[in-house]
VOKOL-995762 format. One record per residue: x, y, z of N, C-alpha, C, O in turn. Coordinates in pm, whole numbers, plus 32768, in hexadecimal, padded with zeros to 4 digits. Example, Ala and Ser with C-alpha at 12.3 -4.5 7.8 and 13.67 -1.06 7.14 Angstrom:
2
85277DC7830C84CE7E3E830C85287EB6830C85907EB4834E/85057F1F82C485577F9682CA850A80038313853D80728324/
This chain:
359
2979B6A78FD728F8B6D2900C28ACB7178F9D28DAB7798F63/283BB6E38F8127EEB71C8F11278AB7818F442752B7778FB2/2777B7E18EF12716B84B8F122697B8348EC22697B82E8E47/262BB8288F0D25AAB8118EC92570B8978EA02560B8F18EF2/2550B8A38E1E2516B9208DEA247EB9158DE72444B8B48DB6/2441B97A8E1C23AFB97E8E1E237EB9E28DB523A2BA578DBC/232DB9B58D5522FABA0F8CEB228CBA688D232239BA3C8D73/228DBAE08CFA2223BB3C8D21219FBB148CDE219FBAE88C6B/2136BB218D2320B5BAFC8CE52099BB4F8C6920B0BBC88C69/2069BB0D8C00204EBB558B811FD9BBB48B931F79BB998BDC/1FE5BC238B4F1F7ABC878B531F14BC638AE71F34BC5F8A70/1E9EBC498B101E37BC208AB01DEEBC988A7A1DE0BCFE8ABD/1DBFBC8B89FE1D74BCF889BE1CEABD0189FB1CB0BC9C8A23/1CB5BD788A031C2EBD878A3A1BC9BD3F89E31BDBBD378969/1B61BD0B8A1D1AFDBCC289CD1AB8BD1E896A1AA4BD958981/1A96BCE088F91A52BD2F889119CDBD6188C7198ABD1E8916/19ADBDD4889C1930BE0F88CB18BBBDBD889B18B4BD958827/1860BDA488F417EBBD5588D31784BDA7888A179BBE1B886B/1717BD6C886F16B0BDB388241678BE2A886D1641BE868830/1686BE2988F21650BE99893C16AFBF0E89451687BF7B896E/172FBEF9891F1790BF65892A1781BFC588B71756BF9F884A/17A4C04388D0179AC0A98869180EC09B8808187FC0898834/17F6C0A2878A185DC09487241876C11986E11830C17B86F8/18DBC118868D18FEC19386431886C1C185F11847C17085AC/1867C24085F717F2C27585B017FBC264851B1795C26184D5/1877C25A84E91887C24C8458185DC1C38427183AC1B183B3/1863C16184811841C0D9845717BDC0A984921791C03A8474/177FC0FC84E61702C0D285251693C0C984BC1684C122846A/164AC05F84C015DDC04A8461156AC0A984801541C0B784F3/1536C0EA841614CAC147842A1448C0FE84481431C08E8419/13F6C13E84971375C10284B9131CC0FC843E1335C13E83D9/12B3C0AA844A1255C09D83DA1212C12183BC11F8C1418348/11F4C16F842411B3C1F0840F120BC24E83BE11DAC2938364/128DC25083DD12E8C2A7839212FAC27683031307C2C582A6/12FAC1F282F21303C1BD826A1289C1E682171296C20681A1/1214C1E58256119BC20F820F119FC2A481F11175C2CF8185/11D1C2F2825011DAC383823A1236C3A481C51223C4098181/1299C34F81AE12F6C369814112B8C34E80B812EEC37A8052/1248C30880B51206C2EE803611C7C36D80011186C3B4804D/11D7C38D7F8011A5C40D7F4A110DC4167F4310D7C4847F3D/10C7C3A37F451036C3A77F360FEAC3AD7FBB0F70C3BA7FBB/1032C3A3802C0FEEC39E80AC0FA8C42280CB0F36C42380F9/0FECC49280B10FB1C51580CD0F31C52D80800ECFC55D80B9/0F30C50B7FFF0EB9C5237FAE0E49C4C27FD50DD4C4E67FCB/0E6BC44A80010E04C3EE802F0DBBC42880A80D40C42580AF/0E07C45D81070DC9C49B817C0D77C51481530D0BC52C8189/0DAAC56080F30D5FC5D480C30CDEC5AB807E0C77C5EB8090/0CE4C540802E0C6CC5107FE90C03C4E1804D0B8CC4F9803A/0C2FC49D80B60BD1C472811E0B8FC4EA81600B17C4EA8179/0BDFC551817B0BAAC5CA81BC0B43C60F81630AD9C6378193/0B62C61C80E20B04C65C80850A85C60980790A17C6408076/0A94C58680720A21C52C806709C4C53B80E0094BC54980D1/09FEC539815709AEC54681D1096CC5CF81D808F9C5DB8203/09B6C63681AE097FC6BD81B10900C6C8815D089CC6FF818A/0904C69380E30890C69E808C0822C63B80B007ADC6528090/0845C5CD80F307DDC57781280785C5C1818C070DC5AC8193/07C6C61A81D8077DC668823B073AC6E181FC06C6C6FE8218/0785C72981A50754C7A7816E06F1C79480FC069FC7EC80E3/06F9C72480B706A2C70C80420662C682804E0698C6218018/05F1C675809205AFC5F280A40596C5A48024059EC5298027/0579C5E67FB00564C5957F3605DCC5407F0E05CDC4E07EC3/0653C5627F3F06CBC5157F1E06BEC4857F4F06FBC42A7F17/066EC4717FB70660C3EB7FF10615C38B7F950619C3117FAA/05D1C3BF7F330586C36B7ED505E6C3237E77064BC35B7E4E/05C6C2A77E53061DC2597DFD0631C2967D7406A1C2947D40/05C7C2CB7D3805D5C3077CB3062BC3847CB80675C3A17C5A/0623C3D07D270678C4467D35070AC41F7D3E0760C45E7D01/0727C3B67D8A07B1C3897D9607E5C3547D11085BC3667CF1/078FC3127CC407B8C2E37C4007DAC3587BE50838C3507B96/078EC3C47BF107AAC43B7BA1082DC47B7BCB0879C4AA7B76/0848C47D7C4D08C6C4B57C7F093CC4637C4C09A1C49B7C21/092FC3E07C51099AC38A7C2009ADC3997B890A1DC3917B57/093FC3B07B42094BC3C67AB2099AC4457A9409F5C4457A41/0977C4B37AD909C1C5307AC60A54C51D7AEB0AACC5527AA8/0A6DC4D17B530AF7C4B87B7C0B42C4687B130BB8C4807AFB/0AFEC4077AD50B40C3B07A740B6BC3FC79F80BD6C3DF79C0/0B1BC45C79CA0B40C4A779520BBCC4FC796A0C07C519790D/0BD0C52479E70C4BC56B7A0A0CBBC5067A260D2CC51979FB/0C99C49C7A6E0CFDC43D7A9B0D42C3F07A2C0DB8C3D07A38/0CFAC3D079C10D38C38679530DAAC3D679160E13C39E78F5/0D97C45879070E02C4AC78D10E6AC4CE793A0EE0C4E0791A/0E41C4D779B80EA0C4FA7A230F0AC48E7A340F79C4AC7A5F/0EEAC4107A110F4BC3A37A220FC5C3B379C81034C3B579FD/0FB6C3BE7944102EC3D278F11073C457790C10EDC4617902/1025C4BE792F1062C53E795410B8C52D79D11124C56779DA/1089C4DD7A3010D6C4C37AAA1157C4767A8A11C1C4977ABF/114EC4117A3411C6C3C67A0E122BC42379CB12A3C41979E3/11FAC47D79771253C4DD79361294C539799D130AC5597991/1248C5637A02127FC5BA7A6912E7C56F7ABD134DC5A97AE3/12CEC4F07ADB1332C4A17B2213B2C49A7ACF1421C4997B04/13A1C4967A4B1414C49779F01452C52079DF14B1C52F7992/141FC5847A25145FC6077A27142EC66A79C01471C6CF79A9/13BBC650797F138CC6A9791412FAC6CE792712B3C6927978/12CDC73478DA1242C76178D9120BC759784C1256C75477EA/1187C75778411146C76177BE10CFC7BF77CA1066C79977FD/10E1C839779B1077C89D77A11015C890772C0FB3C8DA7726/102FC83576D00FD5C824765E0F70C7B576730F22C7987619/0F70C77676EA0F1CC70077000E88C71E76F10E3DC6CC76BD/0E5CC79377200DCDC7B4771A0D99C7C2768D0D33C786766A/0DDDC812763C0DAFC82575B20DCDC7AB755D0D8BC79674F6/0E2EC75875850E4AC6DC753B0DD3C67D75420DBAC63274E4/0D8AC67F75B10D10C62E75BC0CACC65575500C72C5FF750E/0C99C6D7753F0C3AC70974DA0C6DC6EF744E0C1FC6CE73F4/0CF0C6FC74390D29C6DD73B50D0AC64D738E0CE7C632731B/0D17C5F273ED0CFBC56573D20C69C55173AC0C4BC50D734A/0C0EC58B73FA0B7FC57B73DE0B59C5BA73590B0CC57F730C/0B8DC631733C0B6FC67372BC0BA0C62072460B5BC61371E1/0C17C5E972530C50C59871E60BF8C52071C80BD5C5077155/0BD3C4D672300B80C45E721B0AFBC48271DD0ACBC43C7183/0ABEC4EE720B0A3AC51471DA0A3FC540714809EDC51470F7/0A9DC59671270AA2C5CC709E0ACFC56470390A9EC5626FC8/0B2DC50E705F0B57C4A570020AE1C4496FE40ACCC4236F70/0A94C423704A0A23C3C9703509B3C40C6FE70980C3D26F87/098DC485700E0918C4C46FD10937C4FD6F4708F1C4DE6EE7/099DC54F6F3D09BBC5916EBD09E8C52F6E5109D0C5466DDA/0A29C4C16E790A54C45F6E1609F2C3E96E0A0A0BC38B6DBF/0982C3F06E54091AC3896E510954C2FE6E67093EC2A26E17/099EC2EF6ED509DEC2706EF509ABC23C6F7A096DC2856FC8/09C6C1BC6F9309A6C181701309EDC1D170820A60C1F97072/09A7C1E670F209E2C239715B0A63C1FD71930AB6C24671C9/0A75C17A71860AF0C13E71B60B6AC16D71680BD9C16E719D/0B55C19370EB0BC3C1CD709D0BECC25270DC0C62C26F70EB/0B88C2A370FF0BA5C32171410BE9C30D71C70C43C35971EB/0BBEC2A772120BFCC28972940C8FC26672820CE4C29472CE/0CADC215721E0D37C1EC72050D8DC26271D90DFEC2737208/0D57C2B571800DA2C32B71530DBBC38971C80E27C3C371D4/0D57C399721E0D66C3EF72940DD4C3BB72F00E1FC40A7329/0DDEC33772FF0E48C2FD73520ED1C31D73180F2DC3417361/0EDDC31172940F5DC32F72530F81C3C372660FF4C3E47284/0F1FC41B72560F38C4AA72660F60C4CA72F50FBEC517730C/0F1BC49073570F39C4AB73E40FC4C47A7409100EC4BF744F/0FE7C40373DC106CC3D073F810D7C42373B21145C43473E7/10B6C456733C1116C4AA72F3112EC52D733C119FC55F733D/10C5C567737810D6C5E173C71134C5C7743C118DC6187458/1120C5577481117AC53474EF1207C51B74C01267C5447501/1215C4D8744D1299C4BE741412DFC54173F21356C550740B/1295C59F73B912CFC62173961300C66A74131370C69E7415/12ADC66D747B12D7C6B174F61354C672753113B0C6B9755A/1357C5ED753713CBC5A9756F1447C5BA751914B4C5D0754D/1435C5B1749714A7C5C0743C14E1C64D7446155BC65D7449/148DC6B2744A14BDC73B74581508C74E74DB156BC79674E1/14D8C70C7544151AC71A75C615A8C6E375C21606C72775EA/15B9C6677591163DC62A75921697C66475261711C65F7532/165BC69A74BD16AAC6D1744F16E1C75A74711754C7797451/1690C7AD74B016B7C83874C916E8C85175561736C8AE756D/16BEC7FF75B516E2C818763F1693C888768116B1C8AF76F1/162FC8BC763B15DBC92576741582C8ED76E21563C87576E1/1559C940773F14FDC91077A7147AC8E0776A1448C91A770A/1443C87577A213C5C840776F1354C8A4777F12F1C8A07736/1362C8FE77E012FEC96777F212F0C9BB77731280C9D77747/1360C9E27738135BCA3676C0132EC9E7764712DECA1775F7/1360C96D7638133DC91E75C312A8C8FF75C11266C910755A/1272C8D3763111E4C8AE76331189C92976371114C9207610/11BCC99A7664116ECA157658115DCA3875C510F1CA62759B/11C9CA27757711BECA3B74E7115CC9DA74A8110CCA017453/1162C95B74D11105C8F8749C1075C91B74C21019C9097473/1063C94B753B0FDFC97475690FA4C9DF750C0F31C9D474E2/0FF2CA4474EC0FC1CAB074970FA8CA7F74080F46CAA573C9/1002CA2A73D70FF1C9F473500F70C9A373460F1FC9B872EC/0F5EC94773A40EE8C8F173A00E68C94073B30E02C9247374/0E6CC9A3740B0DF5C9F574210DCCCA3C73A00D56CA3E737D/0E2ECA75735A0E10CAB872DC0DE2CA5872710D83CA747227/0E25C9E572670E00C98172020D74C94B721C0D27C93871BE/0D53C93272990CCEC8FF72BA0C61C95C72870C00C9307248/0C72C9DC72A20C0CCA3D72790C0BCA5071E20BA1CA4B71A4/0C81CA6771A60C88CA8971180C5ECA1470BF0C11CA277062/0C90C99D70DB0C72C92B70850BDFC90370920B9FC8DF702F/0BA9C90B710B0B1BC8E7711D0AC1C94670CE0A63C919708D/0ADDC9C870D40A8ECA2870860AA0CA136FF10A40CA216FA4/0B19C9F16FC70B35C9DC6F390AEDC9606F040AB6C9626E96/0AECC8F66F520AB4C8766F240A1DC8706F3509D6C8436EDB/09ECC89D6FA9095CC88E6FC6090EC90F6FB10893C90C6FAB/0953C9816FA7090ECA016F9C08D3CA2F701F0881CA8B7022/08FCC9EE708D08C5CA0E71100933C9FE717809A2C9D37157/0915CA1F71F60979CA10725F096FC98772A209BBC96972FE/0911C936727608FEC8AF72AD08F4C84B723B08D4C86E71CA/0911C7CD725B0908C76571F60877C73771E60820C7597236/0860C6EB717E07D9C6B7716207BBC63D71B90816C5FA71EB/073BC62271C9070DC5B07219072DC52E71CF0706C51D715C/0773C4D37212079AC45571D20751C3DD720D0778C36A71F6/06E6C3F6725806A3C38972A00660C32372460643C2B47272/0646C34671C70604C2E8716D0665C2A5710C063AC26870AA/06E7C2B17127074AC27970CB0771C1EC70F30762C1C47166/07A5C1A1709107CFC11770A9083DC1117113089CC15F7110/082DC0B571700892C09F71D70880C0F4725308C7C0E172B6/0820C15372500810C1AE72C207E8C16273400823C17773AA/0785C10A73360754C0C573AD07BEC06B73EB07C8C0617465/080FC02A73970879BFD473CB08E3C02774130913C000747E/0908C09973D8096CC0EF74180936C12C74990980C13B74FA/08B6C14E7498087AC1887510087DC1257584088FC14E75F7/086CC0A475690871C04075D408F8C03E76190900C0277692/0962C05775CD09E8C05276060A0CC0D4764E0A47C0D176BA/09E9C14576130A19C1C5764609B4C212769B09DCC26476ED/0933C1F9768B08D2C25176CD0853C20B76FA07EBC24C7708/0858C18A771107DFC143773807CCC14777D00822C1777819/075AC11577FC073BC109788A070BC07B78A506E0C035784A/0713C051792206E0BFCE794906A0BFDA79D306BDC0367A20/0648BF7C79EF05FEBF807A6D064CBF397ADB067EBECA7AC8/0657BF7B7B4E0699BF407BC30643BF5D7C3D0649BFC97C76/05F4BEFB7C65059EBF0C7CD90534BF767CC6050FBFBC7D24/0501BF807C4B049ABFE37C3004CFC06D7C100480C0CB7BFE/0552C07C7C090591C0FE7BEA05D9C0F17B650620C0907B4D/05C8C1547B0F060BC1567A8E069BC18A7AA006B0C1FB7ACE/06FBC1367A7C0788C1567A8E07CAC1647A0607BAC10E79AF/0814C1D079F30858C1E8797308D2C18D79660918C17179C7/08EAC16078EB0958C10478D009DFC14778E80A42C1027901/09E4C1CD78E20A63C21378F70A97C1FD79850B10C203799B/0A3FC1E479E50A6CC1C97A6E0ABEC1487A710B25C1417AB3/0A8FC0E27A280AD7C0637A210B5EC07779DC0BC5C0487A0C/0B5DC0BE796A0BDAC0D879220C3DC12579790CB4C1097979/0C09C18579C40C5EC1D57A1D0CA8C17D7A810D21C18B7A93/0C60C1237AC20C9EC0CB7B250CFCC0667AE40D64C0447B1D/0CD8C0367A6E0D31BFD97A270DB3C01E7A010E1FBFE67A15/0DABC09779CC0E23C0E179A60E78C1017A210EF3C0FE7A1A/0E37C1217A920E81C13F7B0C0ECDC0C57B3E0F41C0CF7B66/0E8CC0507B3A0ECEBFD57B630F43BFB57B060FADBF8A7B34/0F30BFC87A840F9ABFAD7A241010C00C7A381083BFE27A35/0FF2C08D7A4D105DC0EF7A6210AAC0D27AE21124C0E27AE6/1063C0A77B4B10A6C0847BC81103C00D7BB51174C00D7BE6/10D3BFA97B6D1127BF347B5111A3BF5C7B011212BF2D7B1E/1192BFB17A9E1204BFDD7A4C126AC0267AA212E2C00D7A96/123BC0827AF81297C0D17B4912E4C07B7BAE135BC0927BC4/12A2C01B7BEA12DDBFD47C5B131ABF4D7C37136CBF187C82/12F4BF157BC4131DBE8C7BA8136BBE7B7B251391BE0B7B04/1382BEE37ADB13C3BED47A591441BF297A501452BF8A7A9B/1496BF0379F4150FBF5079DA14EDBFDC79A51531C03D79C4/1484BFE27955145AC064791F1432C0C47991144FC13B798A/13F2C08F79F813CFC0E37A6B144BC11A7AAF144DC18E7AD7/14B3C0C77ABC1531C0F87AF4156EC1657A9E15A7C1C67AD1/1561C1567A1A1594C1BD79C0154DC24379D6158CC2AD79D3/14C8C23D79EB147BC2B879FF14ADC3037A7A14C6C37B7A74/14BCC2BB7AE914EEC2FC7B62157DC3307B4E15A0C39B7B7F/15CEC2E37B05165AC3097AF41668C3897AA116B2C3E37AC7/1622C3917A31162FC40779DB15F2C4827A1D161CC4F27A03/158EC46C7A741554C4DC7ABB15ABC50E7B2C15ABC5857B4B/15F7C4B27B6A164FC4DA7BD716CBC5207BA516EBC58E7BD4/1711C4E37B47178AC51F7B0F17A7C4D97A8B17D9C4687A88/1787C51C7A1F1791C4D9799D1822C4BB7976183CC4597930/1880C50F79A1190CC4F5797E1941C47B79C81987C428798E/191FC46F7A461946C3F87A911902C37C7A57193FC3117A4F/1884C38B7A2F183DC31B79F3187FC2F17971188EC27A7956/18A6C351792018E8C33178A1196DC2EB78BB1994C2927871/19B3C31479251A36C2DB79431A2EC248796A1A8EC1FD7957/19BCC21E799F19ADC19179C51960C141795D1936C0D07977/194DC17C78E71913C1307879187FC13E78631847C0F47813/183CC19B78A717ADC1AF78931797C1F8780E17D8C25E77F6/1740C1C677B71724C20C773716CFC28977501654C2847746/1710C2F6776F16CAC36F77991670C3A4772A15FBC3C37743/16A3C3AE76B11653C3E6764315D7C39276281569C3C77616/15E8C30F76241576C2B6760D150EC2C7767B1496C2CD765E/153BC2CE76F714DDC2D87768148FC35A77601415C35A7773/14D4C3C877451490C449773E1429C44C76CC13B7C47676E0/1452C41F765713F7C42175E3137FC3C675FC130EC3EC75DD/1397C35076321329C2F2764812C7C32876B0124FC30D76A6/12F6C3747712129CC3AE77741241C417773411CAC41D7754/1277C46676DB1223C4C6769211BDC47E763A114CC4AC762B/11E5C40D76021188C3C175AF111BC380760410ABC36E75D5/113BC35E768110D4C32B76DC106CC39776F90FF5C37A7703/1098C4137705103AC48277160FE2C48D76990F69C4A676A3/101EC47976240FD1C47975A80F69C40A75A70EF8C41F7579/0F8EC39675D90F2DC32875E00EBAC34C763E0E45C334761D/0ED9C38676B00E70C3B0770C0E14C41776CE0D9AC41176E1/0E4DC47676850DFCC4DC76420DA0C49C75DB0D2CC4C475CC/0DD3C43775940D7FC3F075320D0AC3AB75770C99C3B57549/0D24C36675E40CBBC31A76270C4EC376765D0BD7C35D7649/0C77C3E276A10C14C43F76D80BCAC48676670B53C4A27672/0C11C4A475FA0BD0C4E275860B66C488754B0AFBC4B77524/0B83C40775420B20C3A9750F0AA7C3A1756B0A35C394753E/0AC0C3A775EC0A50C3A7764A09F5C4207634097BC4137632/0A32C495762509E1C50D76100993C506758E091EC52B758A/09D3C4D575250990C4CE74A30918C47074A908ABC494747B/092AC3F874E108BEC39574E0085AC3AA755107F3C3667556/0877C40775AB0814C42D761007B3C49575DC073CC49175F9/07E8C4F5758C0797C5667560077FC56974C90735C5BE7497/07BDC50B747F07A9C4FB73EE07E5C56C739C07F0C55F7322/080DC5D873DC0848C64A739708ABC68D73F508A9C675746E/0904C6E073BE096EC71D740E0976C7B273EF0973C7DA737A/0981C8037457099AC89274470A2FC8AA743A0A7DC87D748F/0A58C8F073D10AE7C8FE73B40B31C95774160BACC94F741E/0AECC9AB74600B30CA0874BA0B41C9D575470B74CA1C759D/0B17C95975610B20C92375E80BADC8F176060C03C8EB75AF/0BC1C8CC76840C40C89176AE0CA2C8F176EC0CFDC8C77733/0C90C97276D40CEDC9D677090CDDC9DD77A10C6EC9EE77D4/0D4AC9CF77E90D49C9D2787A0D45C94978BB0D67C93B7930/0D1DC8E3786E0D17C85C78A80DA2C82778CB0DB1C7D87928/0E07C85378800E8EC823789C0EBAC847792B0F03C7FB796B/0E8CC8BB795B0EADC8E279E40E65C8897A4A0E9BC86D7AB5/0DEDC85E7A270DA4C8037A7F0DEFC77E7A8A0DFDC7487AF8/0E1EC74A7A1A0E67C6CB7A1B0EE8C6D77A6D0F07C6807ABE/0F31C7437A570FAEC7587AA00F91C7697B350FD9C7337B89/0F29C7B57B550F06C7CA7BE20EE1C7477C250F07C7307C98/0E96C6F17BE00E72C66E7C190EEEC61B7C360EF4C5D57C9B/0F52C6237BDD0FCFC5D97BF3101EC6147C681057C5CA7CB8/1022C69A7C71106BC6DA7CDF1026C6BD7D641068C69C7DC6/0FA2C6CA7D670F59C6A97DE10F6FC6177E060F6FC5F37E7C/0F81C5C37DA00F9AC5367DB81026C5137DE41046C49E7DF4/107BC5787DF910FFC55F7E311171C5607DCF11E3C5447DF6/1159C5817D4F11C5C5877CEC120FC60C7CFC11D2C6777CF9/1291C6057D0E12E0C67E7D1F12F0C6C97C9C12FDC68B7C32/12EEC74E7CA31303C79F7C2C138FC78D7BF513A7C7A47B7E/13EDC7667C4A1477C7547C1F1492C6CB7BE51500C6B27BB3/1430C6707BEA1440C5EC7BB01484C58A7C0F14B9C5B17C77/1483C50B7BE814C9C4A47C33147DC4697CA714AFC40D7CE8/1405C4997CC313B7C4667D341323C46E7D1412F5C4CB7CD3/12D8C40A7D431249C4087D2C1217C37A7D1F1262C31A7D31/1197C36D7CFE115AC2EA7CEE10E6C2F77C8C10C1C3657C63/10ADC2857C691035C2867C150FB6C2847C690F4CC2AA7C39/0FC1C2597CE60F4CC2557D3D0F28C2E17D6E0EB2C3037D78/0F8BC3327D8D0F71C3B97DBD0F19C40B7D610EB8C4477D91/0F35C4107CDE0EDEC45A7C820E4FC4247C7B0DF3C46E7C57/0E3BC3A57C9C0DB2C3707CA30D65C3B87D100CF4C3E47CFA/0DA2C3C57D850D61C40F7DF20D56C4A37DD10CF4C4E57DF5/0DBBC4D87D8C0DB5C5657D630D41C5807D060CFAC5E37D15/0D2EC5277CA40CBEC5377C480C38C5257C900BD7C5697C71/0C35C4C97CF00BBAC4B67D3E0B96C5357D8B0B21C5597D94/0BFAC5787DC20BE1C5F47E0A0BA6C65D7DAC0B4BC6A77DD2/0BD9C6637D320BA4C6C27CD00B12C6A47CB20ABDC6FD7CB6/0AF5C6257C940A6BC6007C760A10C6157CEC099DC6407CDC/0A42C5F87D6309F2C6097DDC09CFC69B7DF2095CC6BC7E10/0A30C6F47DE20A17C7837DF609BCC7B97D88095FC8057DA4/09D7C7927D0B098AC7C57C9A08F6C7A37CA708A1C7F97C93/08D8C7287CC9084DC6FF7CD50814C71E7D60079DC7397D6E/086AC71A7DC5083CC7357E4C0806C7C17E5C07A5C7D77EA4/0846C8217E190816C8AB7E1F078AC8B57DE30734C8FC7E17/0774C86D7D7606F0C86E7D370688C82E7D92061BC8657DA6/06A9C7B97DCA064AC7747E21062EC7C27EA105C2C7B77EDA/0690C8127ECD067BC8637F45062AC8E17F270601C9277F84/0612C8FF7EA605C4C9747E810612C9F67E8905D7CA627E95/0699C9ED7E8406EBCA657E8D0704CA9D7E0106EACA5C7D9C/0737CB157DFE075DCB567D8007D2CB097D42083BCAFF7D81/07C3CAD47CC80830CA867C8C08ACCAD77C6E0916CA9F7C4E/08A2CB5D7C770918CBB07C610982CB967CCC09F7CBB87CB9/095ACB5C7D3C09B9CB3D7DA60A12CAC67D840A72CAA97DCD/09F3CA807D160A3ECA077CF60AD3CA217CEA0B24C9DA7D26/0AF8CA867C9B0B86CAA27C860BCACACC7D080C3FCAAC7D1F/0B81CB147D5E0BBBCB3A7DDF0BD9CABE7E330C42CAB67E72/0B7DCA5E7E320B94C9E17E7A0C0EC9987E420C5FC9637E8E/0C1AC9977DBF0C8BC9537D820D0FC9937DAB0D70C94E7DC6/0D11CA197DAF0D8ACA5E7DD80DAFCA3D7E670E24CA267E86/0D4DCA3B7EBF0D67CA187F4A0D99C9897F560DF6C96D7FA0/0D5AC92D7F0B0D83C8A27F0C0E13C8937EDC0E61C8487F16/0E35C8DA7E700EBBC8CE7E370F25C8FF7E990F89C8BC7EB1/0F0DC9767ED30F6EC9AB7F340F74C9547FB00FE1C9377FE3/0F00C92A7FE10EFEC8D680590F46C85380440F95C8288099/0F2BC8117FD30F6BC7907FB81002C79F7FA7104FC74B7FD4/102BC80C7F6510B9C8247F5310FFC8387FD9116BC8017FEF/10C2C886803210FDC89E80B61100C81E81091161C8048150/1095C7CF81011091C751814C10FCC6F2811A1143C6B38169/1109C6E68095116FC68E805D11FBC6BA80851251C66880A3/1211C74080871293C77580AF12AFC7548142131DC7298164/124BC7688197125DC74C82251273C6B8823F12C7C6928290/1226C66481F91235C5D3820C12BFC5A381E01300C5558227/12EDC5D2816D1370C5A6813B13E0C5D58196143FC58B81AF/13D6C65081C9143DC6828225143BC63782A814A4C61682DF/13C3C61C82DB13B8C5D3835913F1C547834C1439C51883A4/13D0C50382DE1401C47C82CA1499C47982BB14DCC42082EF/14CFC4DD82721560C4E4825F15A7C50582E11610C4CC82FF/156EC561832F15ACC58A83AC15B2C517840F1615C5088456/1548C4C484141547C452846F15AAC3E6844315B6C37F8485/
């Protein structure tokens, strides 16, 4: 007699959760809004819109096309330098000599051309070499000594400030350089560095175009190139970056040299805009450049930021600087506005980053 065995029914696994089921929070995809909040430039973009709307209401002349062109021009002279300063900050370093380096570049080009009776393009080339050498010196001192970039560039700031004043007085007998507007090559150089063009009946400065071109190039470098990855890596943790093969010393030095290039370009703009340069100018501008980068979302600790954020940061500076004038207010309030903007943008960026991380 055989015994028939009956198998117990198999226990089946529960069905996989469908798209409507709640998943583990660690693997849940963040919403588009949270992804945007995590971007470092979002806070400054909203701030720039707020400042723009505020002055549209408070200062009616801002609505005029020529007024807006002037605001963009002021923004561009800050923004061109704020871009390499921002890249340097993403790389974890500061440059306090950037403001006076602009004047050093302009003084060099002017005195080489005028005192040596040479084509102004010779002075432009020599100024480029000098500006890049200043950046090379700052970067080399940083990697050679290990000292904070704050101290090294503070020393460079004082050196350049003294050299600007002393050499200009020694060479020209005055605190300003001589007028070079009648020298060979001046008109050609002015077209590149300080010309204007008509756009819908409004005169637009060429620096606005250069500003946007440099911003697009810097964004491409940061997001699409190996060098951009190196910048973020050395700013986040240089020892970890070195351990995975990132050329830390090269990256740091080249970033300082990029600041030197920016100082050269802005210096050439100032020289060919006004034909002469005051040797004592530039002091304090380095803080404006750094503030524009910080307002634009670049962390003081390095490793985070973008090239687009400082564009909006520089626009806010230009908007406030000219908006106060168009509104008929006391221009002494400018620095107070900048302080409020800097603190506000820093707090907004902190809140946005924490909110995005917490979610």
